[in-house]
N, C-alpha and C positions, 0 to 999 in steps of 0.2 A: 453715516450712511453715504455710499457713493452716489453721485448724481449721474443721470443719463447724459451721454454726450452723443453728438452726431457722428455719422460715419466719417465725414471729412475731418472732424476733430480727432477721431480715433486713428485715422491714417497718419495725420500729422504727428500724433503722439508716438506711434510705432516708429516712424522715421527718426524722430528726435531721440528715442531710446536706443535704437540700433547705432546711430551715429555717436551718441554720448558714450555708450559702453565700448564700442570700437572693436571688440573681438567677439566672434561667434564660433559656435561649433557647427560646422557644415556637415550635414548627414546625407550620405548617398547610399545606394544599395548596389551590391555586386550582382553578377549574373545568376547567383543562387538565391538572391533575395535577402542575403545577410546585410544588415545595416552597418555602416562604418561612419565614424565621426572623427573630425580633426579640427583643431583650432585654426581659425583664419582671421587675419587682420582686415578690417574693412578699409579698402583703398579709396572708395568713392561711393556716394549715395546720391541719387538724383531721381526725383519723382518716385516711380515704383521699381527702380533698378538699383541693385547693390553690386559692386565690383570687387573682385579679389585677384591677387596675382597668384600664379601657380607655375609649376614646371609643366610644360606641354606633355611630357611623358610620364607624369605621375599617375598612380592608380586611380585617383579621383577623376582625372580627365577621361579615362577609359570608362569608368562607371557612369559618368554624366553622358558620355557618348551612347551608352546603352539605354539609360533611363534618365530622362531630363528632370524628373520630379525630385526635389530636394527639400530639406528642412534646415532652417537656420535657427539655432537656439542661443540666446545670450542672457547673461545674468550679471547683475551688480548686487550681490548679497548685502554688502554694507549699506547700500541705499534702498534695499528692498525693491529692486526693479528687475523684472523678468519679461522676456519676449520670446515668442515662438512664431516663426514665419514659414509658411509653405510657399514654395516657388518653383519656377521652371528655369533650369540652368542651361547655359551653353558655354562652350569653350571657344575662344577665338584668339587669333594673333592679329593685332591691329596696332601698328607702330605709333600712329597719331594718338590713339586712346591710351596706349602704354605710356607715352610721354606725358600726356595730360594727367594721368593718375600717379605718376612716378613719385616716390618718396625715397630719400637717401637711406632710410632704414631697410629698404628692400635690397640694397646693395649686398647685404650679407648673403643672400641667396642668389642674387643675380649680379655678379661682379662687373659685368659690362654695361650695367645700367638698363635703361628702357630699351636698348637695342640688343640685349642678350638673346641669342638664338633660341634658347629654351624657354624664354618668358612667354607666358600666355595669360589671358584674362578669363576669369570665370565671371560671367554676367548672370545674375539671378534676377528674374522678373518676379516681384512679390505678387502672389495671388491671394493670399489670405494671411491673417495674423491674429494672435491673441497676446494680450499683455496684462501684467499685474504691476501696479505702481503703488506700493503701500506708503502711508504717511511716515516721513522721517526715518530715523534710525531704528535699529533692532530694539534699543532701549525704549523709545517712544512706542513702538509697536507692542512690546511686552507690557508696558504700562497700560496702554489702551485695552489690551486683552484682559489683564487683571481687573481693571476698572469695570469692564463689561461683565466679567464673571461675577463680581461682587454685586453688581446691579441686576444680574439675571437677564442681561441683554446680549445680543450678538455684537461682537467687536467690529469697529470700522476697519475694514481691511484695505481701504483705499480704492483706487481706480482699477477696474477690470473691464476689459472689453474685447469682443471678437469683431473683426471687420474683414470684408472682402475688398480687394483692390480691383479696380475696373481695368479691363484691357483696352488699350488705345488702338 
């Protein structure tokens, strides 16, 4: 059975999972309300903010300009770790922050490095999150499920929590 954790512990867990998984599906909505998602690499995470690189003229920057509400969803199925984050996004061009967050892997998309004219940052302020962190691997989870089924009990599904992030 999962134990209750404090909101501060849940916030820490969300940050740890997002950072560990490192890739999220960023979900935005267009002007008709249709949802769009795309994979994004986490370039930085500090307190309640997550940063991504993007092309300043990409459709997602236009969508964020119209509607700042976004969803970040990430999963590590092998480790049975899942996170869903609601947040408020903004797009900015800040050469100092771009330099701070720069990774050579981003050079594939931005050949001129952190000074690329089309490089922008998406900053997502986390407002709320929900996560699931099941014990061990799929095999251990399946074993626990079968064991609970035989015993007529509910299986231990690991940690699950919802938490709000406080605005500073």
